[in-house]
C-alpha positions in Angstrom: 113.8 188.8 63.1 113.7 185.7 60.0 116.8 183.6 59.8 117.8 181.4 57.2 118.3 178.0 57.6 118.7 174.7 55.7 114.8 174.8 55.0 114.7 178.3 54.3 113.8 181.5 56.3 111.4 181.1 59.6 110.9 183.8 61.8 112.0 183.9 65.4 108.8 183.7 67.6 110.1 183.4 71.0 108.8 185.2 73.5 105.3 186.3 71.6 101.8 185.4 72.6 99.5 184.0 70.5 95.9 184.2 72.6 96.4 181.7 75.5 100.2 180.6 74.2 103.4 181.9 75.0 106.0 180.7 72.5 109.0 179.1 74.4 111.7 178.4 72.2 112.1 176.9 68.9 111.3 172.8 68.8 112.7 171.7 64.6 110.7 171.2 61.9 109.0 168.3 60.3 107.8 168.0 56.8 104.0 167.5 55.5 102.8 165.0 53.0 103.4 167.3 50.4 107.4 167.4 51.3 106.8 170.6 52.9 108.9 172.2 55.6 106.8 172.8 58.9 108.6 174.8 61.4 107.2 174.3 65.1 107.8 175.8 68.2 107.3 174.7 72.1 104.4 176.9 73.5 102.9 177.0 77.0 99.4 177.6 77.5 98.0 179.8 80.4 96.3 176.6 81.7 99.8 175.0 82.1 100.1 172.9 78.7 102.5 172.6 77.2 102.3 171.8 73.4 104.3 171.8 70.0 102.9 173.8 67.6 103.4 174.7 63.7 104.8 178.5 63.6 102.4 179.2 60.6 99.2 178.1 62.7 100.1 180.5 65.4 100.9 183.7 62.8 97.7 183.3 60.7 95.7 183.3 64.2 94.6 179.5 63.1 95.7 178.2 66.7 95.5 180.2 69.7 94.8 177.8 72.7 96.1 174.2 73.8 92.2 173.3 73.1 91.1 173.6 77.1 89.0 176.4 75.3 86.8 173.8 73.7 87.0 171.2 76.4 85.5 173.9 78.8 83.0 175.2 76.6 82.1 171.4 75.7 81.8 170.4 79.7 79.5 173.6 80.4 77.3 172.0 77.4 76.3 169.1 78.7 73.5 168.5 81.1 72.8 164.9 81.2 74.8 162.7 79.7 71.7 160.5 78.5 72.1 161.2 74.4 71.8 158.3 72.6 70.0 156.1 75.1 66.7 154.8 74.2 64.5 156.8 76.8 66.4 159.8 75.1 65.3 158.6 71.6 61.8 158.5 73.0 62.0 162.0 74.3 63.7 163.4 70.9 61.2 161.0 68.7 58.0 163.1 70.5 59.8 166.5 70.0 60.4 166.0 66.3 56.8 164.6 65.5 55.3 167.3 67.3 57.4 170.4 66.0 59.8 169.5 63.4 57.4 170.0 59.8 60.4 167.9 58.2 59.3 164.6 60.1 57.0 162.3 58.6 54.6 161.9 61.1 54.5 165.6 61.8 51.1 165.7 59.9 49.7 163.3 62.3 51.0 164.7 65.1 51.7 168.6 64.9 50.3 169.0 62.3 46.9 168.1 63.9 47.7 169.9 67.1 49.3 167.9 69.4 52.2 169.3 71.3 54.4 168.3 74.4 53.4 170.0 78.2 56.4 172.4 79.0 57.6 170.9 81.5 58.8 167.9 79.1 59.1 170.2 76.2 62.0 172.2 77.8 63.5 169.3 80.1 64.6 165.8 79.1 65.2 165.1 82.7 61.5 165.9 84.1 60.8 163.5 81.0 62.8 160.6 82.3 62.0 160.9 86.0 58.7 160.9 85.1 58.8 157.6 82.5 60.8 155.0 85.1 58.3 156.3 88.0 55.2 155.4 85.4 55.7 151.8 83.6 59.5 152.8 81.3 61.1 149.1 81.2 64.6 149.8 79.3 65.4 145.9 79.0 61.8 145.2 76.4 63.4 147.7 74.2 61.1 148.6 71.2 58.7 146.7 72.7 57.8 149.6 75.4 56.4 152.3 73.7 55.1 155.9 75.0 51.4 156.2 74.1 49.1 158.5 74.3 45.5 157.2 76.1 43.3 160.2 74.4 44.8 160.2 70.6 43.4 163.5 70.7 45.1 164.5 73.6 48.9 166.0 74.0 51.8 164.4 75.9 51.7 165.1 79.3 51.9 163.0 82.2 48.1 163.1 82.9 47.8 161.1 78.9 50.6 159.1 78.3 51.8 155.9 79.5 54.0 152.8 78.5 52.6 149.7 76.7 53.4 147.1 74.0 53.7 147.4 70.6 50.6 145.5 70.1 48.4 147.8 72.3 49.7 150.6 70.5 48.3 149.5 67.6 44.9 149.2 68.9 44.9 153.2 70.2 45.1 155.0 66.7 43.0 157.0 64.8 42.3 154.6 62.3 41.6 151.5 64.6 37.7 150.4 64.3 35.8 149.7 67.4 33.1 148.0 67.9 29.9 147.9 70.8 30.4 144.4 72.3 28.5 144.2 75.5 28.2 148.3 75.9 32.0 148.2 75.6 33.5 149.9 73.1 36.8 147.7 71.9 38.9 146.5 69.1 39.2 143.1 67.3 42.4 142.6 69.1 41.3 143.3 72.6 38.3 141.2 71.8 40.5 138.3 71.2 42.8 138.9 74.5 39.6 139.2 76.6 37.8 136.4 75.3 40.6 134.1 74.7 40.2 133.8 70.9 42.0 133.8 67.9 42.6 137.4 66.3 43.1 135.4 62.7 39.4 133.7 63.6 37.6 136.7 64.9 38.4 138.2 61.4 38.1 135.4 59.3 34.3 135.4 60.8 34.1 139.2 60.6 34.9 138.6 56.9 32.2 136.4 55.8 29.6 139.2 57.6 29.6 138.4 61.4 29.3 140.9 63.8 31.9 140.9 66.3 29.5 139.9 69.0 28.3 137.2 66.9 32.4 136.1 66.5 32.7 136.1 70.1 29.4 134.4 71.2 30.4 131.5 68.7 33.5 130.6 70.8 36.7 128.8 70.3 34.5 126.9 67.4 37.0 125.9 64.6 39.8 127.3 66.4 41.1 123.8 68.0 38.6 121.4 65.6 41.1 118.5 66.7 40.2 119.2 70.1 36.7 120.3 69.8 33.8 118.4 71.9 30.6 117.6 71.1 27.4 116.2 73.5 24.8 114.3 71.9 22.0 112.5 73.9 24.5 112.9 76.9 27.3 111.3 75.5 30.4 113.8 74.6 32.9 112.5 72.6 35.5 114.3 70.5 34.2 115.3 67.2 36.3 112.8 65.3 35.3 110.2 67.5 31.9 111.2 66.5 32.4 111.2 62.6 34.0 107.8 62.9 30.9 106.1 65.1 28.2 108.4 62.6 30.4 107.3 59.6 29.9 111.1 58.8 32.8 113.4 56.6 34.8 114.7 59.2 35.3 117.8 56.7 31.3 118.4 55.7 30.9 118.6 59.9 33.7 120.9 60.3 32.7 122.9 57.5 29.2 123.0 58.9 30.7 124.7 62.2 32.3 127.5 60.3 29.2 127.8 58.8 28.0 128.7 62.2 26.6 125.8 63.3 27.0 124.0 66.6 28.9 121.2 66.6 25.6 119.3 67.7 24.1 120.6 64.7 26.5 119.5 62.5 26.7 116.3 63.7 22.7 116.1 63.3 22.2 117.9 60.7 18.7 118.3 62.2 17.9 114.5 62.6 17.7 114.3 65.9 13.9 114.1 65.9 13.8 110.9 63.3 11.7 107.7 64.9 13.3 104.2 64.9 12.1 102.5 61.9 9.1 99.4 62.0 10.2 96.8 58.5 8.5 93.5 59.2 7.5 93.8 62.7 11.0 94.4 63.4 12.0 98.1 64.8 15.6 99.6 64.8 17.0 103.0 64.5 18.1 104.3 61.0 21.9 104.0 61.7 21.1 100.0 62.2 18.6 99.5 59.5 20.8 101.7 56.8 24.3 99.7 58.1 22.4 96.6 57.6 21.5 97.5 54.5 25.0 98.8 53.3 24.1 102.3 53.1 25.9 105.3 55.0 23.5 106.3 57.5 24.3 110.3 56.7 22.9 109.0 53.3 19.8 107.4 54.6 19.5 110.8 56.9 19.9 112.7 54.3 17.4 111.1 52.0 14.9 111.1 54.8 15.6 115.2 55.1 14.6 115.8 51.3 11.4 114.2 51.8 12.0 110.3 50.9 9.6 107.9 52.6 11.8 106.4 55.7 11.3 102.7 55.0 12.4 103.3 51.3 15.3 105.9 52.7 17.1 103.0 54.2 16.4 100.1 52.2 17.8 101.8 48.6 21.0 100.7 47.9 21.2 101.9 44.3 24.8 103.5 43.6 26.0 103.1 47.1 29.7 104.0 47.3 29.6 102.6 50.8 28.4 98.8 50.5 32.1 97.3 51.1 33.0 99.2 53.6 30.6 99.7 55.6 29.9 96.7 58.3 26.5 94.9 58.6 
């Protein structure tokens, strides 16, 4: 029966049942944001919870429990409580790449026939157990990635491993591999294995060298300020040899970058030049050139280009270094 109160009519809901809720008594009223009066009723749920609810929500069937039904449904749907964790994101990423055609990477995975094994596809906990037993380290963050050993194989225990981002970048369908001593490896793998910087290997290959030749050339040019050379049984740094032989350091280093060994770059094929005898006095090319105010490398260059050795060490025309070279 409807009763008229200070703020309009209200139906008496005492004793009525709405779903799991039993109305016990009238609990007053309140106003909503629009200034409308809302009549409230105290209800008892079958689970024992007491709750005050709007009468209109009860009459229209919008509310028929205290919320215990939704909470029970939520608890029944929870399987592992790992949603949102890094390992769960990796599992979900694998699944999306293989089965979600809207995923940006689907064409490289599911589009090529890559699948997940049934054990992992249907059970996240099975994948998580395998991951922690096979190298997964949560502390490494994004640098611990799941990788397929065979890039054309499926996601399954026998074909998967956890590696760093650098290592995974070497294991793609676009990565080029080179035959080095009977082993097919990438430039980055060769850089780590032979302890040569990746940038230096790429630079040599871009100039036409094979990866094998780039490796055999060694670290020449990688740490040129620490580069040593042995000439006639004497070992010195490249800089020291250049100072002793009055050679331009940049010129010598440029020769090394073009593929010459440090010894070849320093001697420039003049190691067989014999001492020169002038007026009965025998001296080396370096000694004669310094005595006559000529840079030794200039004299050696003249001899290499066909000059007479005596003329090469005595001709001082247009010598820029005459005042700088000690006699």
